[in-house]
C-alpha positions as semicolon CSV with decimal commas, in nm:
position;residue;x (nm);y (nm);z (nm)
1;M;0,000;0,000;0,000
2;S;0,121;0,343;-0,080
3;T;0,181;0,616;0,175
4;G;-0,103;0,822;0,029
5;T;-0,349;0,532;0,072
6;L;-0,234;0,472;0,429
7;L;-0,277;0,839;0,511
8;A;-0,622;0,838;0,350
9;I;-0,721;0,557;0,588
10;I;-0,540;0,668;0,905
11;I;-0,636;1,039;0,904
12;P;-1,015;0,981;0,899
13;I;-0,979;0,717;1,172
14;V;-0,782;0,961;1,391
15;V;-1,038;1,236;1,328
16;V;-1,329;1,004;1,419
17;L;-1,150;0,890;1,737
18;A;-1,083;1,252;1,835
19;L;-1,448;1,343;1,780
20;I;-1,557;1,047;1,993
21;A;-1,318;1,155;2,271
22;V;-1,451;1,515;2,262
23;A;-1,812;1,393;2,267
24;A;-1,741;1,161;2,560
25;T;-1,576;1,445;2,754
26;L;-1,871;1,676;2,693
27;L;-2,121;1,410;2,799
28;T;-1,921;1,337;3,114
29;R;-1,912;1,708;3,204
30;R;-2,285;1,742;3,140
31;R;-2,359;1,434;3,354
32;H;-2,140;1,576;3,633
33;L;-2,329;1,907;3,627
34;R;-2,669;1,735;3,619
35;E;-2,577;1,514;3,915
36;R;-2,425;1,795;4,117
37;F;-2,692;2,059;4,058
38;G;-2,998;1,837;4,032
39;P;-3,309;2,037;3,933
40;E;-3,104;2,358;3,931
41;Y;-2,924;2,227;3,620
42;E;-3,243;2,232;3,413
43;R;-3,355;2,564;3,559
44;T;-3,025;2,735;3,479
45;V;-2,999;2,589;3,128
46;E;-3,361;2,688;3,058
47;D;-3,300;3,046;3,174
48;A;-2,978;3,081;2,973
49;E;-2,963;3,171;2,605
50;S;-2,816;2,828;2,526
51;R;-2,723;2,500;2,694
52;R;-2,357;2,593;2,663
53;A;-2,415;2,931;2,835
54;G;-2,613;2,763;3,115
55;E;-2,342;2,505;3,170
56;R;-2,079;2,780;3,168
57;E;-2,280;2,957;3,441
58;L;-2,292;2,639;3,649
59;R;-1,917;2,584;3,614
60;A;-1,862;2,948;3,721
61;R;-2,076;2,879;4,029
62;E;-1,862;2,575;4,109
63;K;-1,545;2,782;4,077
64;R;-1,683;3,058;4,303
65;H;-1,804;2,800;4,553
66;D;-1,466;2,624;4,560
67;A;-1,307;2,956;4,662
68;L;-1,544;2,993;4,960
69;D;-1,451;2,870;5,304
70;I;-1,761;2,658;5,372
71;K;-1,734;2,485;5,704
72;P;-1,950;2,259;5,919
73;L;-2,105;2,406;6,230
74;P;-1,959;2,333;6,571
75;A;-2,198;2,132;6,791
76;V;-2,263;2,436;7,012
77;S;-2,377;2,643;6,713
78;R;-2,588;2,356;6,580
79;D;-2,765;2,331;6,916
80;R;-2,820;2,708;6,931
81;Y;-2,967;2,719;6,580
82;T;-3,188;2,420;6,655
83;R;-3,329;2,599;6,962
84;E;-3,379;2,918;6,763
85;W;-3,562;2,725;6,491
86;S;-3,788;2,570;6,752
87;N;-3,871;2,920;6,880
88;V;-3,948;3,041;6,527
89;Q;-4,183;2,747;6,474
90;Q;-4,363;2,823;6,801
91;E;-4,392;3,187;6,699
92;F;-4,583;3,080;6,387
93;V;-4,896;3,000;6,589
94;D;-4,952;3,360;6,699
95;R;-4,757;3,560;6,441
96;P;-4,716;3,365;6,114
97;E;-4,580;3,656;5,907
98;D;-4,321;3,741;6,172
99;A;-4,224;3,375;6,198
100;V;-4,160;3,355;5,821
101;H;-3,944;3,670;5,835
102;D;-3,756;3,526;6,134
103;A;-3,711;3,194;5,953
104;D;-3,558;3,380;5,659
105;R;-3,324;3,571;5,889
106;L;-3,228;3,252;6,074
107;V;-3,147;3,063;5,753
108;T;-2,942;3,360;5,632
109;A;-2,751;3,373;5,964
110;L;-2,689;2,999;5,942
111;M;-2,558;3,034;5,587
112;H;-2,330;3,317;5,698
113;E;-2,187;3,116;5,987
114;R;-2,126;2,822;5,754
115;G;-1,922;3,056;5,530
116;Y;-2,167;3,141;5,253
117;P;-2,177;3,503;5,141
118;T;-2,515;3,660;5,211
119;E;-2,506;3,960;4,978
120;G;-2,847;3,912;4,820
121;F;-3,095;3,639;4,744
122;E;-2,987;3,560;4,385
123;Q;-2,622;3,527;4,486
124;Q;-2,719;3,320;4,791
125;A;-2,921;3,089;4,567
126;A;-2,634;3,058;4,319
127;D;-2,385;2,977;4,595
128;L;-2,620;2,726;4,760
129;S;-2,695;2,556;4,428
130;V;-2,351;2,394;4,412
131;E;-2,400;2,172;4,719
132;H;-2,772;2,210;4,784
133;G;-2,923;2,209;4,434
134;R;-3,185;1,953;4,532
135;T;-3,328;2,171;4,811
136;L;-3,282;2,506;4,640
137;E;-3,637;2,509;4,504
138;H;-3,756;2,503;4,866
139;Y;-3,552;2,815;4,936
140;R;-3,684;2,989;4,625
141;A;-4,046;2,905;4,716
142;A;-4,001;3,019;5,076
143;H;-3,834;3,342;4,969
144;E;-4,117;3,416;4,726
145;V;-4,375;3,383;5,003
146;E;-4,158;3,586;5,240
147;A;-4,157;3,867;4,982
148;L;-4,537;3,844;4,952
149;S;-4,576;3,857;5,328
150;T;-4,376;4,179;5,344
151;S;-4,673;4,350;5,179
152;S;-4,925;4,133;5,371
153;K;-5,030;3,949;5,054
154;A;-4,950;3,593;5,166
155;T;-5,220;3,361;5,292
156;T;-5,177;3,161;5,610
157;E;-5,145;2,845;5,400
158;Q;-4,868;3,006;5,191
159;L;-4,693;3,114;5,511
160;R;-4,720;2,759;5,647
161;G;-4,573;2,627;5,323
162;A;-4,288;2,877;5,347
163;M;-4,204;2,749;5,695
164;V;-4,193;2,392;5,561
165;H;-3,967;2,505;5,275
166;Y;-3,735;2,697;5,508
167;R;-3,723;2,392;5,735
168;T;-3,603;2,172;5,449
169;L;-3,309;2,401;5,373
170;F;-3,245;2,464;5,743
171;D;-3,219;2,088;5,808
172;E;-2,976;2,041;5,522
173;L;-2,757;2,336;5,622
174;I;-2,751;2,238;5,988
175;S;-2,647;1,883;5,902
176;D;-2,384;1,999;5,652
177;G;-2,583;1,854;5,364
178;G;-2,577;1,509;5,520
179;R;-2,200;1,477;5,510
180;A;-2,021;1,341;5,813
181;Q;-1,887;1,602;6,049
182;P;-1,509;1,595;6,101
183;A;-1,388;1,493;6,443
184;P;-1,288;1,786;6,668
185;S;-0,915;1,858;6,672
């Protein structure tokens, strides 16, 4: 066989193999993002101008999150927050709107102590989405009702739902997302 014939066979094979490798890499990255962000993956991709732009946004969130100093709570803080949450739940009986506002403040304080920046809801949601993408919809729903209650437009049932949503995120944040706590030094 001549060199030209060999090159005519080898070059297309190399090109096809390279394309397969690129496709496999892209699929692996996409699977990683879907698994890590859960429902937030679809939400972000849907809101972006393209799938590529949405995935770029999610990777930027991962990079920002990796630079944060997120830490588990010490047992003393966990106990304090648990007591405070119990008080907020009891407050709901007599003052549901106040309880929802207090739940929002408590979750924000808990996020802050864990090391999450708390500079605004959208940034909080973006930062939380990296490790808490599966419970983020609860936070969004609770925040929406909390905003309604600020102008006294939320029903008691909506306020109750907001408390349940805040509780879901609270439980995950207080338990460090279910990961084992490191032993004290």
